[in-house]
N, C-alpha and C positions, 0 to 999 in steps of 0.2 A: 127908420125902423129896420132892423136886420131881419133877414129871412128866418122864420122859426120863432120870432118873439110873440107873434099873435096866433092864438089858437081859439077857434070858435068854442063857445061853451058846450060841454058834453062830448066834444069830438074826441078828446083824449080817452075817455072811457069807452067810446065806440071802437076806437082803434085797438085798445087793449083786448076787448072782447073778440074782435075779428082775429087778432093775433093768437089768442088762446084757442079759438076754433080751428085755425089753420094748424096749430101745433097738434090738436087732437086728431084732425084728419090725417096729417102726415104720420103721426104716431100709429094710427090704426092701419095705415098702409104698410108701415114698417113691420107691425105685428103680423099682418097677413102674409108678408113675404118672408118672415122669419122661418117658418117650417120648410120653405123651399131652399133657403140658404143652408139650413142644417139637416137637409134630407139624408145626407150620407151618414152623419153621426147619430141622428135620431130618426130612424125610418118609420117609427110607429107613433104618430101624434096622439095626444090624449083625447079619447072620445068625450066630448063635452057632456053629452047626455047620459053617459054610463059611469064615468069615473066619479067616485064619491070622495070628496076631500076628507083628509084625516089629520090627526095630530102629527106635527113635524113637517107637513107639506109647506113648501115655499111658493107663494103666489105674488104676482104684481097686479096692482089695480090701476086702471086708467079711468078717471072720472072727469067729464067736461065741467069746467067752472068750479072745480074743487081741487085746487092745487095742493091743499094740505094733505091729501091722501093719494095723489096721482104719482105714478112712476116710482113708487117706493116699495122695496121688497118687504113682504110681511110673512112671518113664520106663524103657522097655526099652533096655538099652545097645546099642551098635553091634555087640557080639558076640552079641546075642540073649539075654543073661542079665539077671536082676534079683537084687538082694541084699536080703534082708529079715531083720529080727530074728527070733529063734527058729528059723527054718528055714535061714538062710544063703543060699548062691548057688543059684539055680534057673533052669533053661533055660525061657524063655518063647517065644522066636522059633520059628516053625514050628508052634506049638500053637494049637488053638482055645481059646476061653474055657473051654469045658467040660473040655477036657483039662488046662488049667492049674489049674482048680479041683480036679480029682481029684488032681493032683500035690501041691498045697499041703495038701490034706486028709490025704494019706498022710504028709507030713512032720510035720504037727501031731498025728497020732494018738498018738505016744508021750507027748505033753504034755497033750492034751485027749482025754477019753474018746470023745466024739462030736463031732468037729470039723465045723462047717458053714461053708462058704466060698462066696462069690459074687464075681464079677468083672464090672466094667463097663468097656467100652472108651470112653474119653473122646475120644481123638484117634487117627485113623489117620494115621501118618506115613510108612510105608514099604511101599507096595504098587504093583506095576508096572501101567502102562497103556501099551499099544502104540499109537503114532500113526504111520500109514504113508500114503504117497501124496504128493499135491501140497501139502506143508507145507514150511516152510523148514528145520526141524530134525526130520526123521523119526527114529523110534527108540523105545526104551523109556523112558518118563518115570515118575518116582515120584509116586504120588498122596499128597500131604501134606495131611492134613485132608480136608475135604469140598470138592470142586471140581465146577464145572459144565462142560458141553461147551465153552462159549466160553473158559472159563479154561484148560482143557487145550489147546485149539488155540492160545491165546496162549503157553502154556509151550513149545509146539512151534515158536515163532517166527512163528505166523500162517500163513494159507494163501497159496500162491503165486498169481501172476497167471493161471497156466494151470489153476487148480482148476476142477472142474466145478460143477454146480448143486446137488449134494447131498452129504451126509456120511452114511456108514453106520456104525452102532454094532453090534458083536457082543458079547453078554454070556453068561456061563455061567448055566445054569438055576438054580443054587444061590443066585444073588443076586436071584432073583425076576424078574418081567416088566419089560420096559422100558415106562415109562408113556407110550407113544405109540400112536395108533390103528392105525398100519400095522405094528406089531410082530408078527412071526410066528416060529414055532418052525421050526428048520431040519430037514432030513431025518433027522438022527441023533437028534433029540430032546434034545440036550445044550446047545444054544445058542439064544438069541433074537436075531433080527436086525431092525433098524429103520432107517429113513432119515429124515433131517432136511433140509429145504430150507436151503441155506447162506445164501442171500440173506435169508431171513426172520429167521434168528437174528442175522446181522450187522447188519441194520437194526432189530432188536428189534421186528419187526412181530408176532411170535408168541412171547412170552417163555416160555410153558409148554413149548415144544419145547427150551428150553435146559436139558436134564435134568441131574440129578446123575450123575456118572460113578462107577462102582464099580471096585474092584480087578480086574485081569485083563481089563478091557474092551479091545476092539480098535476103534480109531477109524480108519476108512478114508476118505481124501479122494481120490477118483479124479480123474485129469486130465480137463480139458474135452475134449469131442469137437470136431472141426474140420470146416470146409468149405474148399474151395479155389476161387479165382477166377484163371484164367490166360487169356492171349491179349491181345487189344487193349484193355487197361484201363490206367489210370495207375499202379496199384499192385497188380501180380499177386502171388499168394502164398497162404499158408494163414492162416486166421483162426479163432481159438478162439471157441466158442459162449459160453463163460463161464457166467453164471447162466442164460442162455437154453437152452431145450431144443430149439427149432427156430428157423429163420431163413428169410426169404423171399429170392427172387431179387433184388428191389430193395434189400433191406437189405444183402445180400452185395455188390451192385454199389456201394452207398454206401461200404462198408468199403474197397472197391478204388478209391475216389475217382473213380468214373465211367468212362465210355468214352473211349477214345483216338479221335483224329480219323480214324484209318484203320479203325475197327471196322465190321463188318457185323452190327449187332445182330439183324437179322431171321433170321440163320443161326446163332444161338447154340445151344448144346447143353448138356444136363446129362448127365454120365457118372456112372452109379450102379451100385454093387456090389449084386448080388443073391446071396442065400445059396446057396452051392454052385456058382455060375456061374463059369466060368474067366475071363470077360471082363466088363467093364462094359457096361451097357445104355445106349444113346444115347437121350435124350429131347429132341425138338426144342422150342426155346423161342424165341418171337418177341419179343425184348426191345423192339423198336421199337413194337409194338402195346401191350405192357405199359406202357411209358413214356408212351404217348399215352392210356392209360386205356381202350383198346379191348378189352383182354383182362385177365382177372384175374391178380393176382400168383400166383406159384407157390412152394410151400414146398420148401426144400432139406432133405434128410436128412443126418445126420452122415456125414462122409467123402465127400459128393458133390463133384464137380468141375464148376464152371460155366466153360465154354469159350466165349470170344467171339472168333470168327475175323475176319480181314479179307477183303476181296473175293476174294483169291487163294488162301485157305486150302483145302487138300484134306484128305480123311480121313486120309491118311498123316501129315500134320502133326499132326492132332488126336491120333492114336494115339501119336505120338512124345512129345507133351506129357503124355499120360496115363502113359506109362512113366516119365517123369521123376519124377512125383509118387509113383508106386508104389514106386520104389526109394529115395525119400526124399532125393534130391539135386537141387540146382539150383533149389529153390523156397524162398523166404524164408517164415518163419512169423511171423505178426503176432498179438500178444495184445492184447485190448481192455483 
């Protein structure tokens, strides 16, 4: 008799079961080590108790003693269901990975005495991200796979010319902290809010702020604040600050293409809104001395009005121009 010709009754089946269990254990170890191996490429693992599976998501299922469904990629259908051997049609959309594991285990229990099921989310294909504000296509966009902030802004058609200098991200606490230094928890304790400098990410000056976006994030791009230059200038109107947070009187005068020949720059005024005040405060500015370098340049606050009169201007004329700006008519708006 040659070695291997005799096998005890039932031993072959026992060996096969042991082999399958070893495969399952080794596979579980591999799955556990996978996030470590891919940490650089995928820094934010999917929170199992938070992420709701949706149409288009790709998952893999590992089920002990159920080789028919193990280690095979499964795409969730547009109706939210998956169809598997042994268990048939199962609803996956709207469930977490843990909930789907429990459902599959219940379906397998009549066939396997102690079913053990684990699920890994390979691709996130259908999760909403709200992008609002100064973008070309605001609304709810689907997060397909892993996307960064810049990629999501591109999906929204990019930012408009009147976009401000920052972008705000609001995230549910269940997805973990936003990896930015200025991230803070809101007053309800349910959300984390952070801001990113728009110019820095557009110019790739600070790549680490181009963070990965998670499902249900809200990306807000506020409109740029404005200043106004009216009176005896070549191009009166409103000017957006754009990426700038502040602007000086001389910079504003440059945007207005300089003084008109009838201007009285020594009598210029800044009209500034004060919190709670019914009227704007007048601040005298001698543009003639500033232009000559005899006085320091002055900073303008958002929504300030720089008024340059001529030699015949009276306060009543200045107040009339202020009213025009306040009601939003008669003043052209210029974007940088």
